Structures are given as structure tokens and as C-alpha cells.
KEKOLDREN-179986 format. One record per residue (C-alpha): residue in three letters; chain; z, y, x. Coordinates in steps of 0.5 Angstrom, whole numbers. Each point is the difference from the previous one (the first is absolute). Last residue first. Example, Ala and Ser with C-alpha at 12.3 -4.5 7.8 and 13.67 -1.06 7.14 Angstrom:
 residu chaine     z     y     x
    Ser      A    14    -2    27
    Ala      A     2    -7    -2
***
This chain:
 residu chaine     z     y     x
    Arg      A   -75    72   109
    Ala      A     7     3     2
    Pro      A     3    -3     6
    Glu      A     6    -5    -1
    Ser      A     7     4     0
    Leu      A     1    -1    -8
    Lys      A     2    -7     0
    His      A     6     1    -4
    Glu      A     4    -3     6
    Val      A    -4     4     5
    Ala      A     1     6    -4
    Trp      A     8    -1     0
    Leu      A     0    -1     7
    Ala      A    -3     7     2
    Ala      A     4     3    -5
    Gln      A     6    -3     3
    Thr      A    -2     3     7
    Arg      A    -1     6    -4
    Ser      A     7     1    -1
    Ala      A     5    -1    -6
    Leu      A    -3    -3    -5
    Gly      A     1     1    -8
    Leu      A    -8    -1    -2
    Lys      A    -1     7    -3
    Gly      A     4     4     6
    Leu      A    -3    -4     6
    Ile      A    -7     2    -3
    Asn      A     2     7    -1
    Ser      A     2     1     7
    Val      A    -6    -4     2
    Tyr      A    -4     5    -4
    Thr      A     3     6     3
    Arg      A    -1    -3     7
    Ala      A    -7     0    -1
    Thr      A     0     7    -3
    Arg      A     3     2     7
    Glu      A    -5    -4     4
    Thr      A    -6     4    -4
    Ile      A    -5    -4    -4
    Phe      A    -7    -3     1
    Leu      A     3    -7    -2
    Ala      A    -1    -3     7
    Ala      A     2     6     4
    Gly      A     6     1    -4
    Ile      A     2    -8     0
    Asp      A    -1     1     8
    Lys      A     5     6     0
    Asn      A     5    -3    -4
    Ser      A     0    -6     4
    Met      A    -4    -7    -2
    Gly      A     3    -7     0
    Gln      A    -5    -3    -4
    Gly      A     6     0    -6
    Leu      A     0     8     1
    Leu      A    -8     0    -1
    Arg      A     1    -4    -7
    Ile      A     6     4    -1
    Val      A    -4     7     0
    Asp      A    -6    -3    -4
    Arg      A     5    -2    -5
    Glu      A     3     7     0
    Arg      A    -7     2    -1
    Asp      A    -1    -4    -6
    Thr      A     7     2    -3
    Leu      A     6    -4     1
    Pro      A     4    -2    -6
    Glu      A    -3    -6    -2
    Val      A     1    -4     7
    Pro      A     7    -2    -2
    Asp      A    -3    -5    -5
    Ala      A     6    -1    -5
    Glu      A     3    -6     0
    Thr      A     4     2     6
    Lys      A    -1    -2     7
    Arg      A     6     2     5
    Thr      A     1    -7     2
    Arg      A    -7     0     3
    Leu      A     2     6     4
    Arg      A     6    -3     3
    Gln      A    -5    -6     2
    Ala      A    -5     5     3
    Leu      A     6     3     4
    Leu      A     2    -7     3
    Arg      A    -7    -2     2
    Ala      A    -1     7     3
    Val      A     6    -1     4
    Ala      A    -2    -7     2
    Pro      A    -6     3     3
    Asp      A     3     5     4
    Leu      A    -2     7    -3
    His      A    -5     5     3
    Val      A    -1     6    -5
    Glu      A    -5     6     1
    Gly      A     1     8     1
    Ala      A    -4    -1     7
    Phe      A     6     1     4
    Ala      A     4    -6    -4
    Ala      A    -7    -4     2
    Arg      A     0     2     7
    Val      A     8    -2     1
    Ala      A    -1    -6    -4
    Ser      A    -6    -2     4
    Ala      A     4     1     6
    Val      A     6    -5    -3
    Glu      A    -6    -5    -1
    Glu      A    -2     0     7
    Ala      A     7    -1     2
    Glu      A     0    -6    -4
    Ala      A     6     0    -5
    Asp      A     6    -4     1
    Lys      A     4     6    -1
    Leu      A    -2     0    -8
    Leu      A    -5     6    -2
    Tyr      A     1     5    -6
    Gly      A    -5     6    -1
    Ser      A    -1     6    -3
    Ala      A     8     2     0
    Gly      A     2     5    -5
    Ala      A     7    -2    -3
    Glu      A    -3    -4    -5
    Leu      A    -4    -4     5
    Ala      A     7    -1     4
    Ala      A     4    -1    -7
    Thr      A    -5    -6    -2
    Val      A     0    -3     6
    Lys      A     7     0     1
    Glu      A     1    -3    -7
    Glu      A    -5    -5     1
    Glu      A     3    -3     6
    Ile      A    -5    -2     6
    Phe      A     3    -1     7
    Ser      A     0     3     7
    Thr      A    -2     7    -2
    Val      A    -5     6     1
    Ala      A    -1     6    -5
    Val      A    -6     4     2
    Ile      A     1     7    -1
    Glu      A    -5     6    -1
    Thr      A     1     7     1
    Glu      A    -3     5    -5
    Pro      A     6     0    -4
    Met      A     5     3     5
    Glu      A     6     2    -3
    Ser      A     1    -5    -6
    Lys      A    -4    -5     4
    Ile      A     4     0     6
    Arg      A     7    -1    -4
    Ala      A    -3    -5    -4
    Ile      A    -2    -4     6
    Ala      A     6     1     4
    Thr      A     4    -3    -6
    Leu      A    -4    -6    -1
    Gly      A     0    -1     8
    Asp      A     8     0     0
    Met      A     4     6     3
    Asn      A     6    -1     5
    Pro      A    -3    -8     2
    Met      A    -6    -2    -1
    Met      A    -4    -5    -5
    Leu      A    -6     3    -3
    Asp      A    -4     1     6
    Met      A    -5     6     0
    Leu      A    -7     1     3
    Val      A    -1     7    -1
    Val      A    -7     3    -1
    Asp      A    -3     7     1
    Pro      A     6     2     4
    Lys      A     3     7    -1
    Leu      A     4     0     7
    Arg      A     6     4    -2
    Arg      A     1    -2    -8
    Ala      A    -2    -7     2
    Leu      A     5     0     6
    Ala      A     6     1    -5
    Val      A    -2    -5    -5
    Gly      A    -1    -5     5
    Glu      A     7     2     4
    Ser      A     3    -1    -7
    Gly      A    -4    -7    -1
    Asp      A     2    -3     6
    Gly      A    -2    -1     7
    Ala      A    -5     5     0
    Glu      A    -7     0     4
    Gly      A    -5     6     1
    Val      A    -7     2     1
    Val      A    -3    -7     0
    Glu      A    -8     2     0
    Ile      A    -5    -4    -3
    Asp      A    -8     1     0
    Asp      A    -1    -3     7
    Gln      A     4    -6    -1
    Leu      A     3    -3     6
    Glu      A     6     4     0
    Phe      A     1    -3    -7
    Phe      A     2    -6     3
    Thr      A     5     2     5
    Arg      A     3     5    -5
    Leu      A     0    -6    -5
    Gly      A     4    -5     5
    Met      A     5     6     2
    Arg      A     2     1    -7
    Val      A     1    -7    -1
    Val      A     4    -1     6
    Ala      A     4     6    -1
    His      A     3    -3    -7
    Asp      A     2     5    -5
    Asp      A    -7     2    -2
    Val      A    -3     7    -2
    Leu      A    -7     1     4
    Leu      A    -3     6    -1
    Val      A    -8     0     0
    Arg      A    -5     6     1
    Ile      A    -7    -3    -2
    Pro      A    -5     2     6
    Thr      A    -6     4    -2
    Asp      A    -6    -3    -2
    Ser      A     3    -5    -5
    Val      A    -2    -7     0
    Ala      A    -2    -4    -6
    Gly      A    -2    -7     1
    Glu      A     6    -3    -3
    Asp      A    -3     2    -7
    Leu      A     7     0    -3
    Thr      A     2    -3    -7
    Ala      A     5    -5     0
    Thr      A     0    -2     7
    Val      A     1    -7     3
    Thr      A     5    -2     4
    Gly      A     0    -4     6
    Arg      A     7    -3     3
    Gly      A     5     2     6
    Leu      A    -1     7     2
    Arg      A    -6    -2     4
    Ala      A    -4     3     6
    Asp      A    -1    -7     3
    Ala      A     6     1     4
    Asp      A    -3     5     4
    Pro      A    -1     5    -6
    Thr      A     8     1     0
    Thr      A     5    -4    -4
    Met      A     3     2    -7
***
């Protein structure tokens, strides 16, 4: 990962799966960087210092230190490398989400491996990026996570979509959903957060969260990320007419 002076790139461009990239928080998003490569952390910190809406509140060199700092600093978003010594990123994600479910986590790694992608999302990560993503895309992923939305590397999105296709059965999996649940998963597929879904359907954020949980249970999915991809795959994410 390089600094903005090197074309503000971490490598190659990525595409957000569901993010409205124009979203900017009114107050700085507090970010914790967890990566065993100091140069990566330095590059990200240098870039984020140029962003008015993102503030790096801490850095950790491994998963164990990352969990400890997350407990102390209570960041809004954690950028988590998956391959680290002492405690890997997957274990750290699960620990942080179990203790601080309000903290959002974006997994970052150098490669795509279906088992690790699935494990990261099931552990609670709300995004998945490759280390060769552009710096602007990392910032977009942070903003998306903070807004309760999802940001995936396009190759990861394709991988998960293919995985969902292989899970299709002869019975129509949409059938168990009520009309209201269909409304919710349609908006979920458009990348809306629980708060946005609630506003769109004139229900509370807590009610929207309950609907999302019910949908995950009915469809046998592990995360809202998988539900959003499922909605896209089944053409439920298109705006209602």
C-alpha cells in the first residue's frame, strides 16, 4: 500500500458492491489500523490524514494487539489484515465483534480464498478488500462500514454470488418471505443500512434489524452481506415500481 503521492493507490481499482460513495460523515470516523506491516499502516495513515471525515486513532501490529486497542479506543471501524502473527485477523474479528458488536470491521488481505472470505464475513466483517485496492476505495469501504453498508472487492462479490448460486434448490427460496421481508431484503440489496431501511419503510431501526435477522434465518444465510448478494442474485434489489 502506497501513499497518495504515488497516485494515491494501493494497487488497482476496486468497485463497491453497495456503497453510495458520496457519503461523508459529519464527524470524523474513528479508525483503528491492524496490520503487521508498518509500511502499510504508514501509507494508510498518510492518506487518511488528508480526509476530513476519517481519523486514525490507533495502530496495531497483530490481532492480539488489535483486540486490546479496540477495547481501549472503541473505534468506529477497524481495518483488519487477515494474515498476522500471534493472533490472525479472523480470530481478532470474532473477538472484537463478540465484545463490541457496534464496531464495524473491514477485512483486508493479499489474496482471495473462499474459505477465508466466508469466514471473515461470518465472523462479522462488513467489507472485504484486497491489498492492491486503491486508497480511495479503502476510504469508501471505511465510510460504507460506518454507515452500516457493505463494500466488497468485485472478485469477492463474484465469488460469493457463485457460492449462493450453488445453494439453490428446486423449491423457490423466496417463498418463505413475507411481503414486508421482501421489501426489506430489496432495500438491503440496494445497500441500505438498517436506519435507511427503517426510514424508507416507516418503521424503527430496531424493527428493521429484526426483519433482517428473520430473513437471514429463513434463507440460511450468515450475514447481511450474503443477504444483499442473495437479493441481487434473485433480482430482488431493483427499485419497486
